MARBA-3410 file (N, C-alpha, C, O; in Angstrom, 1 decimal):
130
-1.3,-3.7,27.6,-0.1,-3.1,26.2,1.2,-2.4,26.2,1.9,-2.3,25.2 ~ 1.4,-1.8,27.7,2.4,-1.0,28.2,3.0,-2.4,28.7,3.9,-2.8,27.9 ~ 2.8,-2.9,29.3,3.4,-4.6,29.5,4.3,-5.0,28.8,5.5,-5.1,29.0 ~ 3.0,-5.5,27.2,3.8,-6.1,26.9,4.6,-5.6,25.7,5.3,-6.4,25.1 ~ 4.5,-3.9,25.4,5.5,-3.8,24.7,7.0,-3.1,25.9,8.1,-2.6,25.4
6.8,-3.2,26.9,8.1,-2.9,27.6,8.9,-4.1,27.4,10.1,-4.0,27.2 ~ 8.0,-5.8,27.5,8.5,-6.9,27.4,9.4,-7.3,26.3,10.0,-8.3,26.3 ~ 9.4,-5.9,25.0,9.6,-6.9,24.0,11.2,-5.8,23.7,12.3,-6.2,23.2 ~ 10.8,-4.5,24.3,11.7,-4.0,24.2,13.0,-4.6,24.4,12.8,-5.6,25.1 ~ 14.6,-4.4,24.0,15.7,-5.0,23.7,16.3,-3.9,25.5,15.9,-2.9,26.1
17.6,-5.2,25.8,18.6,-4.2,26.7,19.2,-3.1,26.4,19.6,-3.4,25.2 ~ 19.5,-2.0,26.6,20.3,-0.5,26.6,21.6,-1.2,25.5,21.6,-0.9,24.3 ~ 22.4,-2.2,26.2,23.7,-2.8,25.2,23.1,-4.1,23.8,23.5,-5.2,23.4 ~ 22.4,-3.5,23.6,21.3,-4.9,22.6,21.8,-3.9,21.2,21.4,-2.7,21.0 ~ 22.8,-4.6,20.1,23.4,-4.7,18.6,22.5,-3.7,18.2,21.6,-3.4,18.9
22.6,-3.3,17.1,21.5,-3.2,16.2,21.1,-4.2,15.5,19.8,-4.3,15.6 ~ 21.6,-5.2,14.8,21.5,-6.1,14.4,20.6,-7.0,15.4,19.8,-7.6,14.6 ~ 20.5,-7.3,16.4,19.8,-7.8,17.6,18.5,-7.5,17.5,17.5,-8.2,17.4 ~ 18.6,-6.4,17.6,17.0,-5.3,17.3,16.3,-5.7,15.9,15.3,-6.4,15.6 ~ 17.4,-4.9,14.9,16.8,-5.7,13.6,15.5,-7.2,13.4,14.4,-7.4,12.9
16.8,-8.1,14.5,16.7,-9.7,14.0,15.3,-9.7,14.5,14.3,-10.0,13.8 ~ 15.4,-9.2,16.3,14.5,-9.7,17.2,13.6,-9.0,17.5,12.7,-9.8,17.8 ~ 13.1,-7.9,17.6,12.2,-7.2,17.3,11.2,-6.3,16.1,10.0,-6.2,15.9 ~ 12.5,-5.8,15.3,11.9,-5.1,14.1,11.5,-5.9,13.1,10.5,-5.6,12.4 ~ 12.4,-6.9,12.8,11.2,-7.5,11.3,10.1,-8.6,12.3,8.9,-8.3,12.3
10.6,-9.4,13.0,9.1,-10.2,13.6,8.3,-9.4,14.0,7.1,-9.8,14.1 ~ 8.4,-8.1,14.3,6.8,-6.8,14.4,6.4,-6.5,13.2,5.2,-6.5,13.2 ~ 7.2,-5.9,11.6,6.8,-5.8,10.9,6.4,-7.1,9.8,6.3,-7.0,8.6 ~ 6.2,-8.1,10.3,5.8,-9.3,9.7,4.6,-9.1,10.4,3.7,-8.4,10.0 ~ 4.6,-9.6,11.4,2.9,-9.6,12.0,2.4,-9.0,11.8,1.2,-9.2,11.9
2.9,-7.5,11.4,1.9,-5.9,11.2,1.0,-6.6,9.9,-0.2,-6.7,9.7 ~ 2.3,-7.1,8.8,1.9,-7.1,7.6,1.2,-8.7,7.2,1.2,-9.1,6.0 ~ 0.9,-9.2,7.9,0.0,-11.1,8.0,-1.2,-9.8,9.1,-2.4,-9.8,8.7 ~ -1.1,-9.5,9.5,-2.3,-8.7,10.0,-3.1,-8.3,9.0,-4.2,-8.4,8.5 ~ -2.2,-7.8,9.0,-2.9,-6.4,7.9,-3.7,-6.8,6.2,-4.6,-6.3,5.5
-2.9,-8.2,6.1,-3.1,-8.7,5.0,-4.8,-10.1,5.3,-5.9,-10.5,4.8 ~ -4.3,-10.2,6.1,-5.9,-10.4,6.9,-6.7,-10.2,6.8,-7.6,-10.9,6.4 ~ -6.9,-8.7,7.3,-8.2,-8.0,7.5,-8.4,-7.6,6.5,-9.6,-7.8,6.3 ~ -7.8,-6.8,4.9,-8.4,-6.4,4.1,-7.4,-7.0,2.9,-6.3,-6.4,2.4 ~ -7.9,-8.1,2.5,-7.1,-8.5,1.1,-7.1,-8.2,0.5,-6.1,-8.1,-0.1
-8.4,-7.7,0.0,-8.0,-6.8,-1.8,-8.8,-5.9,-1.9,-9.8,-5.5,-2.5 ~ -7.7,-5.3,-0.5,-8.0,-3.2,-0.7,-6.8,-3.0,-1.4,-5.7,-3.5,-1.4 ~ -7.8,-1.7,-2.3,-6.7,-0.4,-2.6,-5.3,0.1,-1.8,-4.1,0.3,-2.0 ~ -6.3,0.1,-1.0,-5.8,1.5,0.0,-4.7,0.1,0.5,-3.6,0.6,0.7 ~ -4.7,-1.0,0.6,-3.7,-2.0,1.3,-2.7,-1.9,0.6,-1.7,-1.3,1.1
-2.7,-2.3,-0.7,-2.0,-2.7,-1.8,-1.1,-1.3,-2.0,0.0,-1.4,-2.6 ~ -1.7,0.0,-1.4,-0.7,1.0,-1.7,0.3,1.3,-1.0,1.2,2.2,-1.2 ~ 0.2,0.3,0.0,1.9,0.1,1.0,2.8,-0.6,1.1,3.7,-0.7,1.9 ~ 2.4,-1.3,-0.3,3.4,-1.9,-1.0,4.4,-0.6,-1.6,5.6,-0.8,-1.7 ~ 4.2,0.2,-1.7,5.7,1.2,-2.1,6.6,1.2,-0.7,7.6,2.0,-0.9
6.7,0.6,0.5,7.2,0.5,1.2,7.8,-1.4,1.1,8.1,-1.6,2.3 ~ 8.0,-2.4,0.6,8.2,-2.0,0.0,10.5,-2.9,0.1,11.1,-2.4,-0.7 ~ 11.1,-3.7,0.7,12.3,-3.0,0.1,12.3,-3.9,-0.8,12.6,-3.3,-1.8 ~ 12.3,-4.6,-0.9,12.4,-5.4,-2.9,12.0,-4.2,-4.0,12.4,-4.4,-5.1 ~ 11.7,-3.8,-3.7,11.5,-2.8,-4.8,12.3,-1.8,-5.1,12.3,-1.3,-6.3
13.3,-1.4,-3.8,14.0,-0.4,-4.1,15.4,-1.4,-4.5,16.0,-1.2,-5.5 ~ 15.7,-2.8,-3.2,17.0,-3.8,-4.0,16.9,-4.0,-5.4,18.0,-4.3,-5.9 ~ 16.0,-3.9,-6.2,15.4,-4.9,-7.2,16.2,-3.8,-8.5,17.2,-4.0,-9.0 ~ 15.1,-2.8,-8.7,14.9,-1.5,-9.2,15.9,-1.4,-10.0,16.5,-2.5,-10.1 ~ 16.3,-0.6,-10.5,17.7,-0.6,-11.8,17.5,1.2,-12.0,18.4,2.0,-12.2
15.8,1.7,-11.7,16.1,3.3,-12.5,15.3,4.0,-11.1,14.5,3.4,-10.4 ~ 15.9,5.2,-10.9,15.8,5.9,-10.0,14.2,5.7,-10.4,13.4,4.8,-10.3 ~ 14.1,6.9,-11.0,12.8,7.2,-11.8,11.2,6.2,-11.6,10.2,6.5,-11.1 ~ 11.7,4.8,-12.0,10.2,4.2,-12.0,10.2,3.6,-11.0,9.3,2.9,-10.7 ~ 11.4,4.0,-10.1,10.7,3.3,-8.6,9.9,4.7,-8.5,8.7,4.7,-8.2
10.5,5.8,-8.6,9.8,7.7,-7.4,8.3,7.5,-8.4,7.2,8.0,-8.1 ~ 8.5,6.6,-9.7,6.8,7.3,-10.4,5.9,6.2,-10.1,4.7,6.5,-9.9 ~ 6.1,4.8,-10.0,5.2,3.7,-8.8,4.6,4.2,-7.4,3.5,4.2,-7.0 ~ 5.7,4.7,-6.9,5.8,5.0,-5.9,4.7,5.9,-5.4,4.1,5.7,-4.4 ~ 4.5,6.8,-6.1,4.1,7.9,-6.6,2.9,8.0,-6.6,2.1,9.0,-6.3
2.7,6.9,-6.8,0.6,6.5,-7.8,0.3,5.9,-6.5,-0.8,5.9,-6.1 ~ 1.2,5.3,-5.9,0.5,4.8,-4.5,0.7,5.4,-3.6,0.2,5.0,-2.5 ~ 1.4,6.6,-3.4,1.1,8.0,-2.1,0.5,8.7,-2.4,0.4,9.6,-1.6 ~ -0.3,8.8,-4.1,-1.5,9.3,-4.0,-2.4,8.3,-4.0,-3.3,8.5,-4.8 ~ -2.6,7.5,-3.5,-4.0,6.9,-2.9,-3.9,6.6,-2.3,-4.8,5.8,-2.0
-2.8,6.6,-1.2,-3.0,6.9,0.5,-3.0,8.3,1.4,-3.4,8.5,2.6 ~ -2.5,9.3,0.3,-2.9,10.9,0.7,-4.6,10.4,0.2,-5.4,10.8,1.0 ~ -5.1,10.0,-0.7,-6.2,10.4,-1.2,-7.5,9.5,0.5,-8.7,9.3,0.6 ~ -6.5,9.2,1.3,-7.4,8.7,2.2,-7.0,8.9,3.1,-7.9,8.6,3.8 ~ -6.1,9.3,3.9,-5.7,9.8,5.0,-5.6,11.3,4.9,-5.3,11.8,6.0
-5.8,12.3,4.0,-5.1,13.7,4.5,-6.8,14.3,4.0,-6.8,15.1,3.0 ~ -8.3,14.0,4.5,-9.3,14.3,4.6,-10.0,14.3,5.7,-9.8,13.8,6.8 ~ -10.6,14.9,5.5,-10.9,14.8,6.9,-12.3,14.3,7.2,-13.3,14.5,6.6 ~ -12.1,13.5,8.2,-13.2,11.9,8.3,-13.9,12.8,9.8,-13.5,13.7,10.4 ~ -15.4,11.7,9.9,-16.6,12.0,10.9,-15.7,10.9,11.7,-14.7,10.2,11.4
-16.7,11.0,13.0,-16.9,10.1,14.2,-17.5,10.5,15.2,-17.1,11.5,15.9 ~ -18.5,9.9,15.4,-18.8,10.4,16.4,-20.0,11.7,16.4,-20.6,12.4,17.3 ~ -20.1,11.7,14.6,-20.9,13.2,14.6,-20.3,14.4,14.9,-20.9,15.3,15.4 ~ -18.8,14.2,14.7,-17.7,15.5,15.4,-16.5,15.2,13.3,-16.3,14.2,12.6 ~ -16.2,16.1,13.2,-15.5,16.3,12.3,-14.3,16.5,11.6,-14.3,17.2,10.6
-13.2,15.8,12.2,-11.9,15.5,12.7,-11.4,15.3,11.8,-11.5,14.3,11.1 ~ -10.3,16.7,11.5,-8.9,16.8,10.8,-8.4,16.1,10.1,-7.9,15.3,10.9 ~ -8.1,15.6,8.9,-7.4,15.0,8.4,-5.7,14.7,9.2,-5.0,15.6,9.7 ~ -5.4,13.2,9.1,-4.5,12.5,9.8,-3.2,13.1,9.2,-2.3,13.1,10.1 ~ -2.9,13.5,8.2,-1.7,13.8,7.4,-1.9,14.7,6.4,-3.0,14.6,5.8
-0.6,16.0,5.9,-1.2,17.0,5.3,-0.3,16.6,4.0,0.9,16.3,3.9 ~ -1.0,16.7,3.2,-0.7,16.2,1.5,0.8,16.4,1.5,1.7,15.6,1.3 ~ 0.6,17.5,1.6,1.8,18.8,0.9,3.0,18.3,1.8,4.0,17.8,1.3 ~ 2.9,18.6,3.6,4.0,17.6,3.7,4.4,16.5,4.0,5.5,16.3,4.6 ~ 3.3,15.1,3.6,4.0,14.2,2.6,4.5,14.0,2.3,5.3,13.1,2.7
4.7,14.6,1.3,5.1,14.6,-0.3,6.2,15.3,-0.1,7.2,14.7,-0.6 ~ 6.3,16.0,0.3,7.8,17.1,1.2,8.9,15.5,1.3,9.8,15.0,0.6 ~ 7.9,15.2,2.6,8.5,14.0,3.7,9.1,12.7,2.5,10.2,12.1,2.5 ~ 7.9,12.6,1.5,8.2,11.5,0.9,9.9,11.5,-0.2,10.6,10.6,-0.7 ~ 9.8,12.7,-0.2,11.1,12.7,-1.0,12.6,13.1,-0.3,13.6,13.0,-1.0
12.4,13.5,0.9,13.4,12.8,2.1,13.9,11.5,2.2,15.1,11.1,2.2 ~ 12.6,10.7,2.2,12.2,9.5,2.6,13.4,8.4,1.2,14.2,7.5,1.4 ~ 13.0,8.8,0.1,13.5,8.4,-0.8,14.8,8.8,-0.9,15.6,7.9,-1.2 ~ 15.0,9.3,-0.7,17.0,10.0,-1.1,17.1,8.7,-0.3,17.1,7.6,-0.7 ~ 17.1,9.1,1.0,17.2,8.1,2.1,17.3,6.6,2.1,18.0,5.9,2.7
16.4,6.3,1.2,16.2,4.3,0.7,17.2,4.3,-0.2,18.0,3.4,-0.3 ~ 17.3,5.3,-1.0,17.9,5.2,-2.8,19.8,5.0,-1.7,20.4,3.9,-1.6 ~ 20.1,6.1,-1.3,21.4,6.4,-0.2,22.1,4.7,0.3,23.1,4.2,0.0 ~ 20.7,4.4,1.1,20.6,2.8,2.0,21.0,2.1,0.8,22.0,1.5,0.9 ~ 20.4,2.0,-0.1,20.3,0.8,-1.1,22.1,0.9,-1.8,22.9,0.1,-2.4
22.2,1.5,-1.6,24.1,1.7,-2.0,24.8,1.7,-0.7,25.7,2.4,-1.0 ~ 24.9,1.5,0.3,25.5,1.8,1.3,25.6,0.7,2.2,25.2,-0.4,1.8 ~ 26.3,0.9,3.9,25.5,-0.4,5.2,24.7,-0.7,5.4,24.5,-1.7,6.0 ~ 23.8,-0.1,5.0,22.6,-0.1,5.7,21.7,-0.8,4.6,20.6,-0.7,5.1 ~ 21.7,-1.1,4.0,21.5,-2.1,2.7,20.6,-3.5,3.4,19.7,-4.1,2.7
20.9,-3.7,4.3,20.3,-5.2,5.3,18.6,-4.4,5.4,17.6,-5.1,5.1 ~ 18.5,-3.5,5.6,17.3,-2.2,5.7,16.7,-2.8,4.6,15.8,-2.0,4.5 ~ 16.6,-3.4,3.8,16.2,-3.1,2.4,15.7,-4.9,1.9,14.9,-5.3,1.1 ~ 16.5,-5.6,3.0,15.8,-6.8,2.2,14.8,-7.3,2.6,14.2,-6.8,3.6 ~ 14.3,-8.3,1.9,12.5,-8.8,2.4,12.3,-8.8,3.8,13.3,-8.7,4.5
11.4,-9.0,4.2,11.0,-9.2,5.9,11.3,-10.7,6.3,10.5,-11.5,5.8 ~ 12.2,-11.2,7.1,12.2,-12.5,7.8,13.3,-12.8,6.8,13.2,-14.0,6.7 ~ 14.2,-12.5,5.9,15.4,-13.1,5.6,16.9,-13.1,5.7,17.2,-11.9,5.4 ~ 17.7,-13.6,5.9,18.6,-13.2,6.6,19.2,-12.5,5.6,18.8,-12.1,4.4 ~ 20.8,-12.4,6.8,21.9,-11.7,5.9,22.3,-12.7,4.6,23.1,-12.4,3.8
END
């Protein structure tokens, strides 16, 4: 796996646009396709829709986006912030609910800023050009 990852890493002088077009977008598309194939009707998977760039690009109300994504974030946190059992051991939660909510507020502010700035290209649907 390390060898495969190294072969996809861009050269040090590669532009951000090239990295986005040749690494980030194809990776995100493959990941999304794999998740849809494996979990076609999962409420948990549907909650990841909160990261869909279209939601940010098309929405005119910051409050509407925040309310909708908070509901989806709650589904994700309900799943990932609980202890789990594996091989008879209780494992700590993957995330801490309060920390995630604080980080979401920071990410939300960044995405709102990006929507109005030069980084708006990051908010385009995966696979579509400028």
